[in-house]
C-alpha positions in Angstrom: -85.2 -82.3 -10.9 -84.2 -85.9 -11.8 -80.8 -86.2 -13.5 -81.1 -88.1 -16.7 -78.2 -89.9 -18.3 -79.9 -91.5 -21.3 -83.0 -91.6 -23.4 -85.6 -94.1 -22.1 -86.7 -94.9 -25.6 -83.4 -95.5 -27.5 -80.8 -95.4 -24.7 -78.8 -92.7 -26.4 -76.7 -90.5 -24.1 -77.1 -87.5 -26.4 -80.0 -85.9 -24.5 -80.6 -82.3 -23.4 -83.0 -80.5 -21.1 -85.3 -77.8 -22.6 -87.7 -75.9 -20.3 -89.5 -78.8 -18.5 -88.8 -81.5 -21.1 -85.9 -83.9 -21.8 -85.4 -84.3 -25.5 -83.5 -86.9 -27.4 -82.3 -85.6 -30.8 -81.6 -89.1 -32.2 -85.1 -90.6 -31.8 -87.1 -87.3 -31.1 -88.5 -88.8 -27.9 -89.6 -86.2 -25.3 -90.3 -86.8 -21.6 -90.7 -84.9 -18.4 -88.3 -84.9 -15.5 -91.1 -86.1 -13.3 -91.6 -89.4 -15.1 -90.7 -92.6 -13.2 -87.3 -94.1 -13.6 -87.2 -96.5 -16.6 -86.3 -99.5 -14.3 -89.5 -99.0 -12.2 -92.1 -98.5 -14.9 -95.5 -99.8 -14.1 -97.0 -101.7 -17.0 -100.7 -101.6 -17.4 -102.0 -105.0 -18.4 -105.4 -105.2 -20.2 -107.2 -108.1 -18.5 -110.2 -107.9 -20.8 -110.4 -110.7 -23.4 -110.8 -109.3 -27.0 -111.7 -110.9 -30.3 -109.6 -110.6 -33.5 -111.1 -107.2 -34.2 -110.5 -105.8 -30.7 -114.1 -106.0 -29.4 -114.4 -106.9 -25.8 -115.9 -110.4 -25.2 -118.1 -111.3 -22.3 -119.7 -114.5 -21.0 -122.7 -115.5 -23.1 -121.7 -113.8 -26.3 -121.9 -115.4 -29.7 -118.8 -115.6 -31.8 -117.9 -116.7 -35.4 -114.7 -118.6 -36.2 -112.5 -116.7 -38.7 -110.0 -119.4 -39.5 -110.2 -123.2 -40.1 -109.0 -124.8 -36.9 -107.6 -128.3 -36.8 -108.4 -130.1 -33.5 -105.3 -131.6 -32.0 -105.5 -135.4 -31.7 -108.5 -135.6 -33.9 -109.3 -135.6 -37.6 -112.2 -133.1 -37.3 -111.9 -129.4 -38.0 -113.8 -126.3 -37.0 -114.7 -124.6 -40.3 -114.6 -120.9 -41.1 -117.9 -119.2 -40.3 -118.9 -121.6 -37.6 -121.1 -119.7 -35.2 -120.6 -120.5 -31.5 -123.3 -119.5 -29.1 -123.1 -118.9 -25.3 -119.3 -118.8 -24.8 -117.7 -118.8 -21.4 -114.5 -116.9 -20.7 -111.8 -118.8 -18.8 -108.3 -118.1 -17.6 -106.5 -120.0 -20.2 -102.8 -120.2 -19.3 -102.1 -121.7 -22.7 -103.9 -118.9 -24.7 -107.2 -120.8 -25.0 -109.4 -118.3 -23.2 -112.9 -119.3 -24.6 -114.7 -122.4 -23.4 -117.7 -123.5 -25.5 -119.6 -126.3 -27.1 -119.7 -126.7 -30.9 -122.4 -128.8 -32.4 -121.0 -132.0 -33.9 -117.7 -131.6 -32.1 -118.5 -131.1 -28.4 -116.8 -129.1 -25.7 -113.7 -127.3 -26.8 -111.5 -124.4 -25.9 -110.7 -121.7 -28.4 -108.3 -118.8 -28.7 -109.9 -115.4 -28.9 -107.5 -114.4 -31.7 -109.4 -116.8 -34.1 -112.9 -115.6 -33.4 -114.9 -112.4 -34.0 -117.9 -111.2 -32.1 -121.2 -112.0 -33.9 
Protein backbone atom coordinates (compact mmCIF):
# COMPACT_ATOMS: atom_id res chain seq x y z
CA UNK A 1 0.00 0.00 0.00
CA UNK A 2 1.28 3.46 -0.91
CA UNK A 3 1.31 5.94 1.96
CA UNK A 4 -0.59 9.05 0.98
CA UNK A 5 -0.02 12.37 2.72
CA UNK A 6 -2.30 14.68 0.75
CA UNK A 7 -5.14 14.72 -1.76
CA UNK A 8 -3.90 14.84 -5.40
CA UNK A 9 -6.83 17.08 -6.34
CA UNK A 10 -6.91 19.81 -3.67
CA UNK A 11 -3.65 19.07 -1.77
CA UNK A 12 -5.53 18.78 1.54
CA UNK A 13 -3.85 16.76 4.27
CA UNK A 14 -7.19 15.68 5.77
CA UNK A 15 -7.52 12.37 3.93
CA UNK A 16 -8.45 8.88 5.11
CA UNK A 17 -8.27 5.32 3.83
CA UNK A 18 -11.55 3.38 3.49
CA UNK A 19 -11.36 -0.19 2.15
CA UNK A 20 -9.36 0.18 -1.04
CA UNK A 21 -9.97 3.92 -1.64
CA UNK A 22 -8.39 7.08 -0.34
CA UNK A 23 -11.02 9.76 0.29
CA UNK A 24 -10.71 13.50 0.74
CA UNK A 25 -13.62 14.91 2.78
CA UNK A 26 -12.91 18.47 1.64
CA UNK A 27 -13.25 18.02 -2.15
CA UNK A 28 -14.88 14.53 -2.24
CA UNK A 29 -12.09 13.19 -4.46
CA UNK A 30 -11.57 9.41 -4.31
CA UNK A 31 -8.55 7.50 -5.61
CA UNK A 32 -6.97 4.08 -5.22
CA UNK A 33 -3.70 3.38 -3.52
CA UNK A 34 -2.42 1.87 -6.78
CA UNK A 35 -2.59 5.12 -8.77
CA UNK A 36 0.70 6.67 -9.80
CA UNK A 37 2.34 9.34 -7.70
CA UNK A 38 1.03 12.84 -8.52
CA UNK A 39 4.51 13.98 -9.59
CA UNK A 40 4.84 11.21 -12.19
CA UNK A 41 1.44 11.42 -13.86
CA UNK A 42 1.41 10.65 -17.55
CA UNK A 43 -0.62 13.15 -19.52
CA UNK A 44 -2.46 11.88 -22.56
CA UNK A 45 -2.20 14.42 -25.36
CA UNK A 46 -4.81 14.37 -28.11
CA UNK A 47 -2.84 14.76 -31.34
CA UNK A 48 -5.91 14.90 -33.55
CA UNK A 49 -6.90 18.29 -34.92
CA UNK A 50 -10.52 19.15 -34.15
CA UNK A 51 -12.83 21.91 -35.36
CA UNK A 52 -14.76 24.30 -33.12
CA UNK A 53 -17.48 21.67 -32.55
CA UNK A 54 -15.02 18.90 -31.64
CA UNK A 55 -15.21 16.99 -34.95
CA UNK A 56 -11.94 15.40 -36.07
CA UNK A 57 -10.50 17.01 -39.21
CA UNK A 58 -8.54 15.16 -41.88
CA UNK A 59 -6.65 16.15 -45.03
CA UNK A 60 -9.01 16.94 -47.90
CA UNK A 61 -11.99 17.95 -45.75
CA UNK A 62 -14.11 21.00 -46.47
CA UNK A 63 -14.64 23.52 -43.67
CA UNK A 64 -16.66 26.68 -43.12
CA UNK A 65 -15.28 29.77 -41.37
CA UNK A 66 -17.37 30.66 -38.28
CA UNK A 67 -15.82 34.03 -37.42
CA UNK A 68 -14.74 37.02 -39.50
CA UNK A 69 -10.96 36.76 -39.68
CA UNK A 70 -8.77 39.78 -40.34
CA UNK A 71 -5.62 38.92 -42.25
CA UNK A 72 -2.54 40.34 -40.57
CA UNK A 73 -0.67 42.79 -42.76
CA UNK A 74 -3.54 43.16 -45.22
CA UNK A 75 -6.84 44.99 -45.52
CA UNK A 76 -8.75 41.91 -46.68
CA UNK A 77 -10.82 39.69 -44.40
CA UNK A 78 -12.16 36.16 -44.52
CA UNK A 79 -15.92 36.52 -44.05
CA UNK A 80 -18.19 34.33 -41.93
CA UNK A 81 -19.57 31.41 -43.94
CA UNK A 82 -16.67 31.20 -46.36
CA UNK A 83 -16.35 27.59 -47.47
CA UNK A 84 -12.82 26.27 -47.79
CA UNK A 85 -12.32 23.07 -49.78
CA UNK A 86 -9.49 20.56 -49.70
CA UNK A 87 -7.71 21.62 -46.51
CA UNK A 88 -4.31 20.30 -45.53
CA UNK A 89 -3.41 19.74 -41.88
CA UNK A 90 0.00 21.01 -40.83
CA UNK A 91 1.98 21.09 -37.60
CA UNK A 92 1.36 24.71 -36.71
CA UNK A 93 3.56 25.72 -33.81
CA UNK A 94 1.75 29.05 -33.62
CA UNK A 95 -1.73 27.47 -33.54
CA UNK A 96 -2.40 27.77 -37.27
CA UNK A 97 -2.88 24.08 -38.06
CA UNK A 98 -4.85 24.26 -41.34
CA UNK A 99 -3.22 25.20 -44.64
CA UNK A 100 -5.58 26.05 -47.50
CA UNK A 101 -6.29 28.27 -50.49
CA UNK A 102 -9.20 30.71 -50.34
CA UNK A 103 -10.56 32.09 -53.57
CA UNK A 104 -9.81 35.80 -53.88
CA UNK A 105 -7.24 35.72 -51.07
CA UNK A 106 -4.81 32.92 -51.90
CA UNK A 107 -2.82 30.55 -49.72
CA UNK A 108 -3.45 31.05 -46.01
CA UNK A 109 -3.12 29.23 -42.70
CA UNK A 110 -6.12 29.02 -40.35
CA UNK A 111 -6.67 28.00 -36.75
CA UNK A 112 -8.98 25.02 -36.35
CA UNK A 113 -10.84 26.84 -33.56
CA UNK A 114 -12.37 29.23 -36.12
CA UNK A 115 -13.75 26.64 -38.55
CA UNK A 116 -16.36 23.91 -38.52
CA UNK A 117 -16.48 20.81 -40.67
CA UNK A 118 -18.79 21.23 -43.67
